[in-house]
C-alpha positions as CSV (number, residue, x, y, z in Angstrom):
1,X,18.1,-3.9,-20.4
2,X,19.5,-5.3,-17.3
3,X,22.3,-3.5,-15.3
4,X,25.1,-5.3,-13.6
5,X,23.6,-6.2,-10.2
6,X,26.7,-5.8,-8.3
7,X,27.0,-2.0,-9.4
8,X,23.4,-0.9,-9.9
9,X,20.6,-1.1,-7.2
10,X,16.9,-0.9,-7.7
11,X,15.8,2.4,-6.1
12,X,12.2,2.7,-7.1
13,X,9.2,0.7,-8.1
14,X,6.8,2.5,-10.4
15,X,3.5,1.0,-11.0
16,X,2.2,1.0,-14.6
17,X,-1.3,1.0,-16.0
18,X,-4.3,1.6,-13.6
19,X,-2.2,0.4,-10.5
20,X,-0.7,1.8,-7.4
21,X,2.1,0.8,-5.0
22,X,0.9,0.3,-1.5
23,X,2.9,-0.4,1.7
24,X,0.6,-2.6,3.6
25,X,0.0,-1.9,7.4
26,X,1.4,-4.3,9.9
27,X,-1.0,-7.2,10.9
28,X,-2.4,-6.5,14.3
29,X,-1.4,-8.7,17.2
30,X,-3.7,-6.9,19.8
31,X,-7.4,-6.5,19.7
32,X,-9.1,-3.1,20.1
33,X,-9.9,-4.3,23.8
34,X,-6.3,-4.7,24.5
35,X,-6.2,-8.7,24.3
36,X,-2.7,-9.8,23.2
37,X,-3.0,-12.6,20.5
38,X,-0.7,-15.6,20.4
39,X,2.4,-15.3,18.3
40,X,0.9,-17.3,15.3
41,X,-2.4,-15.4,15.4
42,X,-2.9,-12.2,13.7
43,X,-5.7,-10.0,12.7
44,X,-5.3,-9.5,8.9
45,X,-5.3,-5.9,7.7
46,X,-6.0,-4.7,4.3
47,X,-5.0,-1.2,4.8
48,X,-1.9,0.6,3.8
49,X,-0.2,3.8,2.6
50,X,0.1,4.7,-1.0
51,X,3.9,4.8,-2.0
52,X,3.5,5.5,-5.6
53,X,0.7,6.1,-8.1
54,X,0.9,5.3,-11.9
55,X,0.8,8.3,-14.2
56,X,-2.5,6.9,-15.7
57,X,-4.1,7.0,-12.3
58,X,-2.9,10.5,-11.5
59,X,-4.5,11.8,-14.8
60,X,-7.8,10.0,-14.1
61,X,-10.2,12.2,-12.1
62,X,-12.3,9.1,-11.3
63,X,-9.6,7.9,-8.9
64,X,-8.8,10.7,-6.3
65,X,-5.8,8.8,-4.9
66,X,-2.4,10.4,-4.1
67,X,0.8,9.4,-2.6
68,X,0.8,9.1,1.2
69,X,-3.1,8.4,1.4
70,X,-4.2,5.7,3.7
71,X,-6.4,3.2,1.9
72,X,-8.5,0.1,2.3
73,X,-8.0,-2.4,-0.5
74,X,-8.9,-5.9,-1.6
75,X,-5.9,-8.1,-1.4
76,X,-7.0,-10.8,-4.0
77,X,-5.1,-9.2,-7.0
78,X,-2.4,-7.5,-5.0
79,X,1.0,-8.7,-6.4
80,X,3.7,-8.6,-3.7
81,X,7.0,-6.7,-4.6
82,X,10.0,-8.5,-3.4
83,X,11.9,-5.3,-2.8
84,X,12.4,-5.2,1.1
85,X,13.0,-7.9,3.6
86,X,9.6,-7.5,5.3
87,X,7.8,-7.7,2.0
88,X,5.0,-5.4,2.7
89,X,5.0,-3.5,-0.7
90,X,2.2,-4.5,-3.2
91,X,1.2,-3.4,-6.5
92,X,-2.6,-3.2,-6.6
93,X,-5.1,-2.5,-9.3
94,X,-6.7,0.7,-8.6
95,X,-10.1,-0.9,-9.0
96,X,-9.3,-3.0,-5.8
97,X,-8.9,0.1,-3.7
98,X,-12.3,0.3,-2.0
99,X,-11.8,3.4,0.2
100,X,-9.5,6.3,0.9
101,X,-9.2,7.6,4.5
102,X,-9.7,11.3,4.7
103,X,-9.5,13.8,7.6
104,X,-12.5,15.9,8.2
105,X,-12.1,19.5,7.0
106,X,-10.5,21.8,9.7
107,X,-9.1,18.7,11.7
108,X,-5.4,19.1,12.4
109,X,-2.8,16.4,11.8
110,X,-1.1,14.8,14.9
């Protein structure tokens, strides 16, 4: 069913199956050494923050991924979501998430 586009707005995107929704981090325009790259050159990043996790992934103990986790993912099968102007949202198969960044126990958040 499709709602009238002038009155209803899409508020959320919920991944289905074994997928998660990731907001890709900005591509870097400066190297770690502090060198500014020209405007058309970027260091591609394949990290991002988990925005939403499908219910199937939430129930699967083999995938310890939760909302707000920072992850490293393989972008080949990532599907862009045309939801925002900057288009940094991607639906990614959970199998393409290769790492989750975790803080060491006892380390405080910034």
